N, C-alpha and C positions, 0 to 999 in steps of 0.2 A: 705332053705329060709323059713321065715315067709309068712302067708297070705298078711300081710302088707306090707312088699318090693316087692310082686310081684305086687302087686295094684299101690305100688310108682314109681316100674319100668316102668310098662304100661303106667301110666300119664305120665312120662318124655319121653316114646316113642312116645306116642301121639304129645307131644310139638316138637318133634326132626322133626318127620314127618312133620307137618306143616311149621317148619320152612325151611327144605328142598324143600318143594312145593314154598314156599313165595320167597325164597331167591335165588333158583338155576337158575331161569331165568336170571338172571344179569350176571352169568358166562357162559351160553350157548347163550347170545341176537346174537352173531355174527353168529353163527350157524342157529339160530331159522330163523334170518332174512335171509340168504340165501337159506335155503330149502323152505322157505313160499314164497319167490323170492319178499321181500318188502325190504327198505331201513332201516340202523342201527336205524336211527332216529323214523321209524315208529315203527320198534319193542320194541324200547323205552318207547313207549305209554303203552305198556303191562305191565310195573312195575306201572305208575302213576293212571293207572285204576283200576287195582288190589288193590293198596292202598285206593283209594276212594270208591270202593265199599266195601271193607272192613271197613273201619271208618264208611259208612252211615248203611251200612246191621248189622253190629253187635248191635247198640240199639236197633233196628227195630225188629229184630227176636227176640232179647232175651226177649223184654219187650212182644210181641205179645204171643209167646210161653209159658208164664210164666205158665199158667194154665196145662201144661203137666208135667208128671212125669220126675224127671230130667235123670233117665236113659234109659227109651226108647225115650228119645229127643237126648240124646247124641248117641246113636247108630243110631237112623235114620239120624242125620247130618253127623256121620261117613261114612254111607253107601251112601249119597249124595256126600259126597267128594270125597270118592272112585270111584265113578261114574266118576265125572267130572274129575278127575286126570286123571282115565285111558282113558279117551275120548281124554284129552290133547295128550295123547301118540299116538294116530291115528290118529288124524288131520293132513290134507295137506293143508290146507288154512287158510289164517291169520283170515279170519272172523270167519271160526267156533273155532279157537283156542282162541282167544279173547273170544269167549263165554265161552268157558271151562273155562277160568280163572277167568272169572267173576263169574262163578258157584261156582269154589272152595273158593274164596274170600269171598262169598256171607255167607258161612257158617263157616269159618275158625274162625272167631273172637267169635261167639258163641260158638263153640267147644271148643276155648279155656278158655273161663270165665266158661265152665260146668267143665272143668278138673280142675280149681282151686275151684270150689265148691266141687267138689267130694274130692280134696286135703285137703279142710277144715273140711270134715265129717270123712273122714277114717283116717287121721293123729291122734295121740296121740296128746294132747294140747304144750306138750313140743316141739315136732317135728314138728309142721305145719307151722311155717316161715321156716325151712331147707326146707322142702318137697318143699314150692313154690319157694324158692331160685333154688331149682333143675328145676322145670319148666322153669324158665327163661333161666337157663344153658342150658336146651334142645334146645331152639333157638340159643344160643351162639353155642353149639356143631354141629350145623345145618350148620353154617356159617365157622364153622373152619375146620370140616371134609367133612358134605355132601356137601357142593357146590363144593371145591376142586375134590372130586371124581365123582360128576357130570359133572364136567368140563372133567374131563379124560376119562368119560365114552362116552361123548359126542364126544369127541376127536377122540376116537379110535373105535367108532360103529356109534352113533348118539344119539342126543338130545330125540328123542323118547324112545330108551331104558332106559334111567336114569328116566325119567317120568314111566316108567313101574316098574323102581325098587322101586319108591317110592309107587306105586300100592302095590307092593308084601310085602313092610313092612306094609301099609295100613292094607291089610287084614289079614296079621299075628297078628297085634294087635287090630282088631276087634275079632278075635277069643278068644284071651287072655281074652279080657275083658266082652266076655260073660260068659267066665268060672269062672271069679274070682270077677268082680265087684259087690257090692251090689245093689238089685233090689229096693230098697227104701231107701231113704236118706230123711232127715227132710225136707220139703218141703212147703210153705206157699203161696199160691196162692193169686194176688191181681188186680184190676184195673190198668188199663194202670195208671189212675191218682193216685192210690194208691202209685205204684211203685215210679213215678216221683217225688213224694213229697222227696223221699231221697236227690233229687238234690238242694232242698231248705237249708238243712244244712250246715251251715258255715263251718262244720269240712269237709264236703264231697266237697264243691266247692272250697274250698281252695286247698284241697289234687287234687282237678282236675288240678286245674291253675298249682300247683306244677310241677305234671307230665309235664303237656303242655310246660312250660318254661325251664323245664330240658332237655325234647328231643330236643327242640329248639337249647338249650346252646350245646348241644353235636353235632346235625347235621349240626349248622352254619360253624364246621370245618371239621365233619367226612365224610360228602356228599363229599368231595374234598381231603379224607385221601390219595389215591391213587396218584394224582398230590403232594399233598404234600411230600409223601415218596418219590416220585421220584425226586422232589427238593434235597430231602437227599443223595439220591442213585447216581445221575449223576453229582450234583454239589459239594459234600462234601466228596467223598471219597470212598463210599460203591461202589460195582459193581451193575451194573444194573440188574444181575440174584439174588440179593439179596432181590428185592422186594417182591416176593413171600412168603420168609420167613420173613420177617419183619411184613408180615399183618398175617402169620400164627400165630407169637409169638403174636401180637395184640389180635389175638383172643384168644388165651390160656390166656392169662391177663383177657379177657372180662369172660371167665367162671370164674375165680379165683374172679372176680368182684362181680359175681352173688354169690357164696359162700360167702363172705366178707357180703354181703349185707343181706343173712339169717342170719348170726353170730350176725349182728347189730339187726334185728328184733327179735330176740330170748333175748338179752341182755337188750337193752337200747330204742328199738324204735325209734322213729323221735326225742326223747330230743336231741341227739349228731349229728344231720343231719346237722345243721349251721356251724359245724366244718369244716364240708367235702365242702361244698359251698364256705366258704371263702377260704381253700385250692384249690378249681377249679378256683375261681376269679383270686388269685395268678398266678397260671399256663398259664392260658388263656392271661392273661396280659404280661406274661414274654415270651408266645411263637415266636413272631418274632425275640427277640433276640436269643431265644434256638434255632431258626432255622438256626444260622448263626455257628453252632458247629452241627456235626452229632450224638456225644454221646449225648449231651445235647438236642436236637430237639427229638430224638427218646425215650431220658428217659421221657420227658414231656408228649409225647405221651402213654408211659407205663402206668404211672402214673395217668395221666386224663382216660385212659379206666379202671383202675382198680377201680377208687371212682367216676366217674362221675355219676354214676347209682346205688350207693349204697341204695338210696333211694327206688329202686324197691320192696325189699321184706317186708319192713316198711309201705311203705303207702299200699301195696295190702292188709297186716295184719289190717291196719288200718281201711280201707273200708269194710272189711267183720266184724270187731267188731263193728263198729258203725251202720251197716245194722242189724247184730244179734239182738244187745242191743234195738234198736230203730224201724226198721223199716225191720221187717221179710221179709217180703213179697217182699222184693226188694235186697235180698242176690245175688241173680245172676246178677242184673244189678249192682251192686256194685262189683261184681268181673270182670265185662267188663269194667270199667272206665279207668283202668290203659291202656288196649290195645286199647281203644278208642282215649282218651286223646295226648297217645304217639305217635300215627300217626298224629293227627292233628298237635303235635309240630315238628313232620320230616317235614311235608309240611312247616311250619313257618321256621324252622331254614334252611331247604334247599334252600327256596326261598330267604331268607337273605342272604345266601352263594352266591347265583347266582348274586345279585345286588353287593355285596362287591366286587366280582372276578372284576367285569367291573371298579368298581369304584376306589379301592384301592389296588388292587390286591391279589393274593395269601398268601403272608406272612402274611396279617393284619387280617386274618379271625377269629384269636382268639379274638380281640376284641371286634368283633359283639358277639363272644361266650359270653365274659365275661358280658357283658349287660345282657344279658339273665340268666346268672347265677347269677349276684347281684338281678334279679328281684324274682328270685326263692330264695335265700336267706332271701329276706323280707316276702314272702309268708309263708316260714318254721316257722320263728320267729312267724307270724302271727298264724300259723295254731296251733304251740304249747299252744299259748295264749289261742285259742278258745278251745283247748281239755282239758286246766287244767282250765279253766273257767267253763266248762261242769262238770267236776269232782265235782268241789266247789259246785255247785248248786245242785247237787245230794245228796252229803253228808249233805248240809243245810236241802233238803227235807225230808231225811231219817231222819233227826235228830227231825223233827217237830213230 
């Protein structure tokens, strides 16, 4: 195996590790609540607080640590993550466990942005988009494989053991990174003001809005994907035991969707994305009708899972390209925008889903998601026009 393949595998392993740490709590929430002697509702705040700390700390830490070298910063944050996760495995009280979750959440987003920076630097240009899509796939693999395995370990032994297993993976990953990662990658430091100027670029803030509303469209229905699938399994002919298998198949489809995203980024970029959003809108509008049939309903979920995040790799490559060309001091910040605004979008989508659930019922969540998809379609059209206008302006300037 070439050195690049080892490096790429290590980056995907980091993404997998982060995904397991973030998502595994959902699968073992009942076990944690019972062990820490709190209600399941109280334990549920662990998920909410993790997401809030993640979204707030990622831009702050990324901006404030810009003056440090990328390699020592990444390794330092990895060690902090390892300490926080290991501490999680040893806690026996809710307060301490919440603190350890906040520690790992605080560094997880910046670690994610840094591995994207490394991927951008070590990958040959023609393989960059595909490697970035594999990093996103690492999170999907964590939800498909890591979460069920963690749940099984928690059931058989203890949720503490599941966290210790993540610590073992983290330690091995750190050792591999020490051996094969480049110590020096291209890095331009800048003041806070110099970095934030990135956000004033129309191509950037439109891209950030696109991620936000795309995530909102997805999580307006995906927040309640288990009840939606339960509606299929209990009311339309599937056995109840099939629910976990259906979720597993959706997880596999999510991994394939990330691979599709990489292919799109390599060949077409954002130019073909309007077609995907038109398809999203059509499927979401048809979802209430499709739910009347077990085959049609699950088929719509499969296609939505495959295509709704097709924008992931193209927009990440777009952010990096704009930063490298015009704002080199903001590359790390650019690499974090996807994660930041995706998490904000999750909050918007889940809140919308909660309101719609009480007002119109479970079967019509797709219509709320379709509204966000329409907004995304308008934004991606505007973004493509902004990119084309910038390219035209550069050509005119170069011709003078």
